[in-house]
VOVEX-765578 format. One record per residue: residue in three letters; x, y, z of N, C-alpha, C, O, CB in turn. Coordinates in steps of 0.02 Angstrom, whole numbers, plus 50000, padded with zeros to 5 digits. Glycine has a CB too. Layout:
BEGIN
alaXYZXYZXYZXYZXYZ/...
This chain:
BEGIN
met503495016749975502785015149987502695013650062503075009850091502565008949944/glu502195016750092502025015650162501325012650167500855015150136502075022250203/ile501265007250205500625003950213500465003550287500865001050327500634996750181/gly499875005950306499655005750375499274999250388498794997750352499225011850392/ile499474995550439499124989350458498624990950513498814993350566499634983850480/ile497994989450500497474990750548497084984250561497144979450523496994996350524/gly496694984250614496294978350630495994979050699496244982750740496714971950625/leu495464975350711495154975450777495574971450826495994967450805494434972550773/pro495464972450892495834968450941495734961050929495194958850909495604970351012/lys496264957150941496254949850935496214947450862496054941650849495674946950974/ser496354951950815496334949950745496984946750722497004943450670496174956050701/gly497524947750761498174945050743498574949750697499014947450661498094938450710/lys498414956150699498744960750652499484961650668499884962450622498394967450652/thr499684961450732500394962050747500764955650729501354955950712500494963750821/thr500424950050733500714943750709500844944350634501374942350610500244937750723/val500374947150597500454948150526501024953150512501414952150466499794950650494/phe501064958450552501614963250546502284959650554502744960850514501554968850599/asn502344955350604502964951650614503114947050555503684946150535502934947650679/ala502584944050528502664939550471502924943250409503344940750373502004936050454/leu502674949350398502864953150339503544956450346503894957450296502344958450326/thr503744958050408504364961750418504924957850451505464960450462504224967850459/arg504784951450468505254947450507505394950950574505954950650600505914946250468/gly504894954150599504974957850661504834953550722504644947750717504514963750662/gly504944956550781504834953050843504404957150890504494956850951505494951250877/ala503934960850862503504965150903503064960850949502854955350930503064969650859/gln502944963351008502534959651056501824959051030501524963851005502534963151124/thr501544953051036500864951851014500424950451075500664948851129500834946050964/gly499764951051064499294948951116498944954551153498374953751173499634944851165/ser499274960251162498944965551201499044972451171499014977551206499214965451273/tyr499174972551106499324978951073498684982251050498524982250991499804977851013/ser498304985051098497654987751080497514994751107496964997351099497114983151103/ser498004997751138497895004551164498115009651113498675009451087498265005551230/ala497675014451097497835019551047498395024151069498645028151029497215023551030/ala498595023751133499135028051157499815025151141500325028651148499055029051232/ile499845018851121500475015551107500735017751039500355017950990500405007951110/ala501395019251035501685021050971501665014950925501695009350949502415023650980/pro501625016050860501565010450814502215006450807502755009050820501355012850746/asn502145000250786502724996350765502864998150692502404998650651502594988550773/ile503494999250676503685001150608504224996450582504724995250616503925008450606/gly504124993750523504614989150494504724990850420504244992150384504384981950502/val505344990750398505514992050328505714985450295506134981750321506094997350323/val505414984150238505514977750203505804979050134505584983450098504844973950197/lys506304975050116506574975350048506094971650001505884966050016507294972150045/val505924974849946505454971849900505794966349859506264967749822505154977349853/pro505564960149865505864954749826505724955649752505144956849733505614947949850/asp506234955049710506144955949638506664951649602507264953249605506214963549617/thr506454946349569506924941849535507294945349479507854943349462506544935749507/arg507004950649451507354954349398507964957949426508484958149394506874959549366/leu507904960649487508474963849519509024958749533509614960149525508264967449584/asp508824952749554509304947449567509674945649502510284944549503508954941149596/lys509304945349447509614943549383510094948949360510634947349334509074942349330/leu509914955249368510354960749349510994960649391511534962049366509994967549357/thr510934958949454511514958449498511974952849475512584953549474511294957349571/glu511674947249458512064941549433512414943249368512984941149356511604935449424/leu512074946949326512344948549259512904953849263513414953149230511794951049214/leu512794959149303513234964949302513744964949360514234968649358512834971149305/lys513614960849411514064960249468514274967049498514864968549502514684956449447/pro513794971149518513944977749548514204976849619514134971449649513314982349547/lys514494982149645514724982049715514124982149763514164979649819515184987949730/arg513574985049740513004985949785512354984949746512284987249689513014992949818/thr511884981549778511214980749751510714983849799510724982349858511044973149738/val510284988149773509814991849817509104990449794508874993249744509964999449815/pro508734986249831508034984949813507584990749834507774994949874507784978449846/ala506984990849805506484995549829506264993549899506404987949921505874995849780/glu505934997949934505734996550003504994998050015504695002449984506165000750052/val504714994250060504034995450084504064996250160504384992250194503544989550064/thr503745001450186503715002450258503015000450283502515002950258503865009850277/tyr503004995850332502374993850362502314997150431502774997050471502324986050369/ile501745000150443501615003550507501025000050541500455000550518501455011250496/asp501174996650595500674992850633500384997350686500694998450738500974986350664/val499784999750674499465004650719499015000950769498644996450750499055009850679/ala499055002950832498644999850884497905000350867497675005350840498775003050951/ala497544995050883496824994850869496465000350907496645001650965496524987850887/pro495965003450878495585008550914495245005450975494865000650968495055011850868/ala495385008251033495135005151095494405006851109494055003151143495555007351152/lys494185012551082493495014651097493105015751033493385017350981493495020951140/gly492455014851038492025016650983491925011450930491525012450885492285022550952/ser492285005850934492215000850882491494998550875491204995850922492674994850896/gly491224999550816490534997550804490015002350830489415001350820490414990850834/lys490235007650864489755012350893489765019150858489415023750878489905013350968/gly490175019650806490185025750767490535031550799490425037350779489495027750751/glu490955030350849491305035750882491935037750846492215043050857491465033950953/gly492175033350802492785034750765493405033250804493395033550866492785041950743/pro493955031750770494585030350805494865036650838494645042150823495095027450756/gly495345035650882495655041250917496105045350872496285043150817496055038650976/ser496285051350895496675055850854497375053250838497625054350784496735062550889/gln497685049650886498345046850873498315041450820498745041050776498655044050937/phe497795037250823497675032150773497645035350704497945032950656497025028250788/leu497285040850698497195044250634497845047550611497995047450551496645049450639/ser498215050550656498825054050636499335049250607499705051050561499125057750696/tyr499375043150634499845038250607499655035850538500085034150497499905032350655/leu499005035850523498765033050460498655038150405498615036350347498125029450472/ser498615044450423498415049550374498885049950315498665051750260498375056250408/lys499525048450324500005049350270500215042950235500625043150190500615052750297/val499935037250255500125031050222499815030750152499325034250138499915024850263/asp500095026650109499855026050040499255021350034498835022149990500415023749995/ala499225016450079498675011450076498575008550146499005009250189498835005850024/leu498015005350155497855002050219497814994550208497534992150159497175004750248/ala498094990850255498034983550256497624981750317497874982350374498734980050256/his497014979550307496564977850362496614970350376496394966250336495834979850345/val496894968650433496944961650454496284959550485496064962450535497544960550504/val495974954550455495304952450476495364945350505495624940750473494804952550416/arg495114944550565495154937950596494694932950562494094933950556494974938450671/ala495004927250540494614921850511494814915150543494594909850519494714921550435/phe495214915350596495444909250630495064908250695494854913050727496204909650643/glu494984901950713494684900050777495234898250827495684894450810494184894150768/asp495194900850887495674899250939495354900651007495254906451025496344903250930/glu495204895351044494874896251109495304900051158495054903251204494694889451138/arg495964899851148496414903451193496384910951182496594914951225497134900951185/val496134913051124496084920151108495354921651091495174922051032496554922151048/pro494924922351141494214923551128494094930051091494394935151106493824923451193/his493634929851043493444935851005493024940251050492604937851088493064933950940/ser493124946751046492754951451089492004951251077491614952951121493014958551077/glu491794949051016491084948651001490804941551013490214940251001490954950650928/gly491234937051036491004930351053491014925350997490904919451008490334930751079/ser491154927650935491174923050879491614925950823491714932050820490464921550853/val491864921550780492264923850723491804925050664491454920550642492814918550705/asp491814931250639491374933150584491734938550543491664944450558490674935650610/pro492114936650492492504941450453492094947150423492294952850425492874937950398/glu491514945550396491104950750365490884955950416490884961950402490494947650332/arg490684953650476490484958350528491074962850548490994968850556490224954550591/asp491674959950556492254963750577492474968750524492674974350540492824959150594/ile492434966750460492594971450406492114977450409492334983150404492544967950337/ala491464976050417490974981350420491094985950481491004991950476490264978350424/thr491304982950536491424986850597491974991850587491894997750603491604982250655/leu492544989650561493104994250553492984999150495493215004850497493754990450543/asn492634996750444492445001450390492035007150417492115012950397492054997750335/leu491585005450463491165010650494491585015550534491465021550531490645007350540/glu492075012950570492505017350610492885022350568492895028350583492995013150651/ile493195020050514493595024750474493135029350434493335034950417494075020950428/ala492535027050417492055031450383491845037050429491795042850408491435027450359/phe491735035450493491545040750541492115045650551492005051550563491345037650607/ala492735043250547493305047750553493305052750496493425058650506493975043850555/asp493175050350435493135054850377492545059650382492605065550366493085050850312/leu491965057150406491375061350413491505066950463491265072550454490775057150436/ala491885065450515492035070650565492445076250534492335082150548492415067550626/ile492935074350492493335079450457492905083650411492965089850410493905076050417/ile492455080450374492025083950328491555088750365491465094450344491615079050287/glu491265086350419490785090550456491125096750486490835102150486490455086550512/arg491745095850511492105101650538492255106750482492195112750492492765099450571/arg492455104050424492615108550368491985112150343492015118050327492945104750311/leu491425108650340490805111750318490585117350365490315122350343490245106550312/glu490695116450428490535121650477490955127850465490705133450467490635119150549/arg491605126850451492045132550438491855135950373491885142150367492775130250436/leu491675131950323491475134850259490845139050267490765144350236491355129350206/lys490385136650308489765140250320489915147150349489605152150329489305136350368/asp490375147450396490565153950427490935158250376490835164350374491005152750489/ser491375155150336491775158950287491335162050233491485167550209492295154450256/leu490815158550214490375161050160490005167450180489825171450137489875155650142/lys489905168350245489515174150268489855180650249489525185450229489425173850343/gly490525180850255490875187150240491325186550180491785190650173491275189350299/ala491205181650138491665180550081491565185650026491015187950014491565173650053/lys492125187349993492095191549933491835187449875491865181349877492795194649918/pro491585190649822491295186949766491755181549737491535175949724491115191649711/gln492415183149728492865178249699493005172449748493145166849726493525181649680/glu492965173849813493065168549863492435164249869492475158249881493245171549931/arg491865167449862491225163949871491155158049822490905152749840490635168849861/glu491385159049761491325153749711491735147549731491495141949727491565156249642/ala492355148749754492785143249775492505139749837492495133549841493495145749789/phe492265143649886491985140749946491355136649930491255131249957491815146249997/ser490935139349887490315135849869490465129249832490135124249844489875140349825/arg490975129449789491155123349752491405117949800491245112049793491685124949699/glu491815120049849492075115249898491505112549942491485106649957492615118549942/glu491045116949961490475114850002490055109649964489845104649994490045120850021/thr489945110749900489545106049860489905099349855489585094049860489425108949790/leu490555099449844490945093349838490935089349903490825083249902491665094849817/leu491065092749959491095089150023490405086550042490345081250073491355093850078/thr489885090150025489205087750040489055081450000488735076850025488675093350024/lys489275081349937489175075449895489545069449924489275063849926489425076849823/ile490165070549947490565065149977490235062650041490195056650053491285067449992/lys489995067350081489665065650145489055061350133488955056350168489475072050183/thr488645063150084488045059350070488215052150049487885047350071487635062750014/ala488725051450007488925044749985489215040650042489075034750048489445045249928/leu489615043850085489895040350143489345037850190489375032250215490375045050182/glu488845042050200488285040050243487885034350211487495030950245487825046050256/gly487965033450146487645027850111488105021850105487985017550063487425030050043/asp488635021550147489105015950149489535015350087489745009850069488725009550159/met489675020850053490135020749996490775024350015490775030450021489815023949933/pro491335020750024491965024050041492185028749985491975028049928492515018750054/ile492595033550003492805038649955493185035549896493135038049840493245043949989/arg493565030149908493945027049854493505024249799493735023149743494385021549882/glu492855023149813492395020449763491965025849731491585024349685491945015249795/gln492035031949754491645037449726491995040349664492605039949658491545042949779/ala491605043049618491875045749555492025053149562491615057049586491385044449497/phe492625055049540492835062149544493185064149480493475060049445493295063349605/ser493145070649466493535073349411494255074349436494385073949496493235080149385/glu494715075549390495415076649409495475082749455495865082749503495855077649347/gln495085087849441495105093849483494845092349553495125094749603494685099449450/glu494315088449558494035086749623494535082549664494585083349725493375082949616/ile494895078049630495395074049665495935078549696496145077349752495725069049617/lys496145083549658496645088249685496375092149744496735093649791496865093049630/glu495725093749742495425097849795495355093949861495355097049914494745100349773/ile495295087349857495175083549920495795079849944495795077150000494615078649909/glu496335079549904496895075349924497235077749988497515073650025497405075249868/asn497215084150002497535086650064497155084750127497435085250182497595094150060/phe496535082550120496155080450179496405073650205496295071950263495405079950163/gln496745069750162497025063250181496495058650211496605055550263497605064150230/phe495915058350178495375054150203495585046750204495925044350158494745054950158/leu495395043250257495595036250263495225031750213495515027150186495455033750334/thr494575033150202494205028850156494375030250083494125026950038493455029750167/ala494805035250071495035036550003495635032249986495815031549927495215044049994/lys495945029250036496555025350025496375018350000495895015350023496975024850090/pro496765015649954496655008749933496685004049993497065005250040497175006549880/met496294998749991496244994150048496424987050028496174984349978495534994350077/leu496874983950067497034976950058496754973150119496984974150175497814975750051/leu496264968850107495964964950161496364958450168496364954350122495214963450148/leu496694957550225497084951550239496694947050286496634948550345497784953350269/leu496424941650261496044936950302496534932450339496864928250309495544932750259/asn496574933450404497064929750445496774922950464496374922450510497254933850509/ile496974917750427496714911050438497194906850479497784908550484496554907650372/gly496954901350507497364896850546497694891550503497504890650445496954893650601/glu498184888150532498544882950495498074877350473498154874550419499104880050537/asp497574875750515497114870350498496644872250441496284868050415496714868450559/gln496634878650422496204880950368496544880850300496234882550249495954887950383/ile497174878950299497554879150236497204875450179497184878250124498244876250247/pro496944869450189496604866150133495984869850109495754868750053496404859150152/glu495714874350150495104877950133495244885250119494794889450124494594877250188/val495874886850100496074893850094495624897750047495504903650058496784894250072/asp495394894549994495004898149944494294899849968493974904249940494964894249881/ser494054896350020493364897350042493244904350071492824907950045493184892050093/pro493584906350127493464913050153493674918550105493374923950102493814913950219/glu494214917250067494454922250019493944923449964493824929049944495134920149990/ala493664917949939493174918549885492544922149909492264926349874492984911649857/lys492324920449970491714923449997491794930950006491374934849984491534920250063/cys492334932950039492444940150050492644943749986492484949549976492984941250104/gly492994940049942493184942949878492584945049837492584950349805493614938149839/asn492074940849836491464942449799491124948649825490804952349788490974936549801/leu491194949849891490864955549922491264961949917490984967349907490724954049994/tyr491924961449924492324967449933492844968949878493084974549874492684966949997/arg493014963949837493544965149788493324969949734492834968749699493764958449757/lys493694975449728493564980549677494234983249655494754981049678493094986349705/asp494224988149609494854991049585495264993949642495874993649640494714996449534/ser494924996649692495274999949747495304995649811495524997949863494945006449763/cys495084989449806495084984949865495234977849842494914975149797494394985249902/glu495744974849874495944968049857495864963649919495914966149975496674967849830/val495754957249909495644952549963496104946549954496164943849899494894950249966/thr496434944450008496834938450006496864935250075496804938650126497544939949980/ala496974928750077497044925150140497774924550158498204923850115496714918150136/leu497924924850223498614924550247498624920550311498224921750357498904931750259/arg499074915750316499134911650376499624915250423500214913750424499394904350359/gly499374920050462499794924450501500284920950546500884922450544499364928850541/gln500044916250587500484912850635501014908750599501594908850618500074908350682/val500804905150547501274900950509501804905450476502394903950478500894896750456/glu501584910850444502044915250410502524918650459503104919750442501664920550370/met502294920250519502734923350568503284918450588503864920350596502334925550630/glu503104912050597503594907050615504094905850558504684905150569503254900450634/leu503844905750496504284904650439504754910550428505304909750403503864903550375/ala504524916550448504934922550439505564922450482506044926050468504524928650455/gln505564918250533506144917750577506664912750551507204912250579505934915850647/leu506494909150498506954904250469507354907450412507204912950389506564898050443/ser507854903850389508224906050330507774905450270507274901750271508894902050321/asp507954908950216507544908650155507474901450129506944899450108507844913150101/thr508024897750131508024890850106507574886450148507174882550121508734888050106/glu507634886950215507214882850259506484884650251506054880250248507434883750333/ala506344891250248505644893450241505344890850176504764888750175505604901150243/gln505734890950122505484888550058505334881150060504834878850031505984890050002/glu505754877250095505634870050101504994868650138504604864350119506234866650136/phe504874872350193504264871450231503654873350190503144869950192504284875650296/arg503704878850152503144880950110502974875650058502384874250045503294887650075/glu503484872750029503374867449979503034861450011502584858449981504034865349947/asp503244859750073502934854150108502194855450123501794850750123503304852750174/met502024861850134501344863650149500944865450087500344867050091501324869450198/gly501264865250030500914866849968500804874249956500344876249921500254863449967/leu501234878349987501174885649979501664887949925502264886949931501324889350046/glu501394890849872501814892949815502154899649825502664901049795501394893149753/glu501864903849868502104910749875502084912849948501614911149984501684915549832/ser502594916549970502594918950039502064924350048501854927650001503294921550058/gly501864925150111501374930350126501624937250108501244941450084501184930150199/leu502284938450119502574944950103502554946150028502344951550006503304945350128/asp502764941249989502764942149916502064943849890501974948249848503034935849881/arg501574940149916500894941249892500614948049914500294951449875500434935749917/ala500754949849976500504956350001500804962149962500454966849945500674957150076/ile501454961749947501784967049909501514967249837501384972549810502544966149909/arg501444961349806501204961149738500504964249732500364968149687501184953849712/leu500074962549780499394965249778499394972749794498994976549766498944961449829/ser499834974849839499884981949856500114986049796499844991449783500364982949915/tyr500604983449759500834986949699500254987649649500174992949619501424983149667/gly499874982249642499304982549596498784987549617498524991349576498984975749590/leu498624987649682498124992349708498334999649697497915003849679498014991149783/leu498975001049707499215007949703499435009849633499635015549621499785008849751/gly499405005049586499615006549518500355007949513500565012549478499235012449491/leu500765003949550501485005149552501855000249506501644994649496501735004449623/ile502415002549480502864998349441503584999649465503705004149504502794999649365/ser504044995549440504754996449458505164997649395505044994449343505014990349497/phe505645002149400506155002749348506835002349382506885002849443506075009349307/phe507355001349342508015000149370508535005049341508485007149283508234992849357/thr509015006849383509605010549360510215006149373510245002649424509665017549395/ile510705006549328511295002349336511915006549326511905011549290511284996449287/gly512455004549358513095007849352513645002849367513514997049380513145014049398/ser514255005249365514815000749377514824998249449515094992849463515475004249362/asp514525002049494514565000149565513884998849597513854996849655514915005449603/glu513325000049560512674999349593512124997549543512105000049487512485005849628/val511694993149565511064991649530510504993249579510514990949636511024984149504/lys510024997349557509514999549605508824999349574508725000849515509665006649628/ala508334997349616507624997249595507275003349622507405005549679507274990749620/trp506835006149581506455012149600505705010649590505515007149543506675018349559/thr505295013349634504575012449629504245018849607504365024149637504285010049696/ile503835018449555503475024349530502765022449513502595016549508503835027449468/arg502345027449504501655026249482501655024349408502065026749369501225032549494/arg501205020049390501115018349319500955024749280500635029249307500555013049310/asp501175025149219501075030949174501495037049194501315042649176500345032849174/thr502035035949230502495041349248502965042749189503225038049158502905039549312/thr503085049049174503535050949120504265049949142504415049449201503415058249097/ala504705049749092505415048849106505685054649148506095053549193505815048349040/gln505445060749135505685066449173505465065949246505855067349292505425073049142/lys504845063949258504605063149327504955057349361505105057749421503845062049328/ala505095051949325505465046349353506165048449373506435046149424505495040549303/ala506465052949333507125055549350507115059249417507585059049456507385060249295/gly506555062749429506485066349492506435061649552506595063649608505875070649490/lys506235055449540506225050449594506935049049617507055047649676505875043949571/ile507405049249569508105047949586508415054049620508735053449672508505046149522/his508315059849589508565066149618508215071949584508105071849524509355066749609/thr508035076949622507665082749594508075086349541507795089149494507475087649650/asp508755086449549509175089549498509105086149431509135089449379509905089549520/met509015079549432508945075849369508295077749333508275077949272508965068349382/glu507775079049372507145081149341507195088149313506965089449257506575080749393/arg507515092649350507575099649327508025100149265507875104049219507855103949384/gly508565096349264509045096849209508985091349158509445090049120509735096949236/phe508405087949157508315082149113508445083949039508185088849014507605079449121/ile508855079749006508975080448934508645074748897508225075948853509745080548919/arg508825068648914508515062748884508675056748927509065057148974508755061748810/ala508375051148909508485044948946508685039448897508405038748843507855042948986/glu509175035548917509345029448881508955023748912508995022648973510125027948883/val508575020148872508105015248899508165008548862508235008348801507385017848894/ile508145003148900508104996448872507674992148918507704992848979508804993248862/gly507264987848890506854983448930507284978148965507804976248939506324980148887/phe507054975949023507434970949061507584964749019508154962449018507034968949123/asp507084962048986507184955848947507704956848892508114952348880506514953448917/asp507684962548859508174963948806508884964448833509354961848803507994970348769/leu508954967648891509624968348920509904961548940510484960048927509594972948982/val509484957448971509714950748992509914946648930510404942948931509164947149032/lys509514947248878509664943548816510334945748786510714941548762509094944548765/cys510464952348788511094954948759511694953748805512244952648781511014962348744/gly511574954048870512114952748918512484958848942512844958448992512594948148888/ser512424964448907512754970648928512454976548891512124975748840513524970248915/leu512574982648918512334988648884512704989648817512404991948768512434994748929/ala513344987848817513734988648756513444984448699513374986848643514474986748768/glu513274978248714512984973848664512284976148645512084975548587512974966548689/ser511914978848694511244981548680511274987348632510854987948587510894983648745/arg511774991548642511864997348598512054994948528511824997748478512405002148626/lys512494989848524512714987248460512134984348420512104984948359513254981948470/gln511654981248456511084978148423510504982948412509984981148386510844972148463/gly510604989248433510094994348422509484993848468508954996348452509864993948352/leu509584990548525509024989648572509024994848627508534995548664509054982748603/leu509574998648634509615003948683509355010348651509665013048605510355004948710/arg508785012748675508435018348643508555024948679508675025048739507685016848640/leu508515030348642508515037048672507795039548675507455039648624508975041948632/glu507575041448734506885043648744506875050648773507325052648811506495038848789/gly506355054448757506275061248782505905061548848505735056448878505925065448731/lys505775067648870505485068648937504775065948943504565064448999505495075948953/asn504415065348889503725063048892503645055448883503085052848881503305066548840/tyr504205051948876504175044648871503865041748934504055043748989504875041648858/ile503395037048927503085033848985503505027749005503555022948967502355031848969/val503785027949064504215022549088503795016349100503245016649129504575024649154/lys504045010649077503685004249083503994999949137504575000749155503695000449016/asp503584995449164503824990949216504404986849189504354983649137503244986349240/gly504974986949226505554983049205506044986849162506564984149144505334977049169/asp505894993049144506364997049105507014998049145507004999049205506065003749086/val507574997649109508224999449138508395006249108508445006949047508784993949123/val508485011249151508515018249128509165021549152509365020849209507915022149154/thr509475025249106510035029649123509825036749105509665038149047510695027449084/ile509845041249154509615048149144510215052549124510725052549158509275050949208/leu510145056249070510635061249050510345068049067509795069749046510825060748974/phe510725072049105510465078449127511015083649133511605081949132510105077749195/asn510815089949140511295095349147510975100949187510415103049171511535097749078/ile511315103549236511045109149276511565114649281511445119849312510835106749348/
């Protein structure tokens, strides 16, 4: 899973990047679109994987991973409808979701470019920028379709006309402030537009970057923005960026003690990943062996055969069947041998829908 971190200048997005990745990227002046992004890979925390490791004692434990890409803030056009620069877009076009860091903290040492802190205004500003980026793509494509239709053969004309109608519909909705992720499409239409890699089609996680002094009031900005923006394709949460960045430099034990002292039940990383998984409809399944326990990330409603392809394409091509047991059942039994003895280890075919927490062994032949 790849998540692009975006935000306006002075929003603290690189601070949040450091908090999520335990990174040490320079903060404070990362606003030129010419600068290459900061990239950090994070191991996905999963207590089930820890339990399987404790139970089976493998030589190696391999968690799932999330890659965070901290893209420099668009230097021009913010709020003016000019759209972000081409490099900004190229870094974000292939990510699975966007995490928009929104400034909600007050700090006289870091003056806001607009003169005041206003999360709703800043959300609207960057939403406008990425919407204009999508509109520019649509308008260029519509121009090419217009030229193509002039000399198109009858069989080509139908396809071109259908695409023109679809893009015009999307354009009209975008101009009405409806991002593509909130628009309704048929399965065929989704396939037709997915190669455009529209930014407003990507799920959005709004991270309200609050200050340490706002901790007792954490629910206030989150509730306000949540009422406005929280939807199936958009989630909202508050994050104490500076505090989390400092805690990220401590050991897990020390960080947990500080969080308990501050009344924080969950780390910013854990919450961001949990919400990201929910937004993208992702689940985890596990494979186990004598030397390795590994977590895999797949889309919800993925078949066993497709899940096998996540491990290796040969397994998908030569899929025979899968041995499956739920995590809770395996832990209760203590071993695969005991699970088999109790009849809890099932044989499933290629169309079995893998569930979150399934422990799967793929049988295949090529």
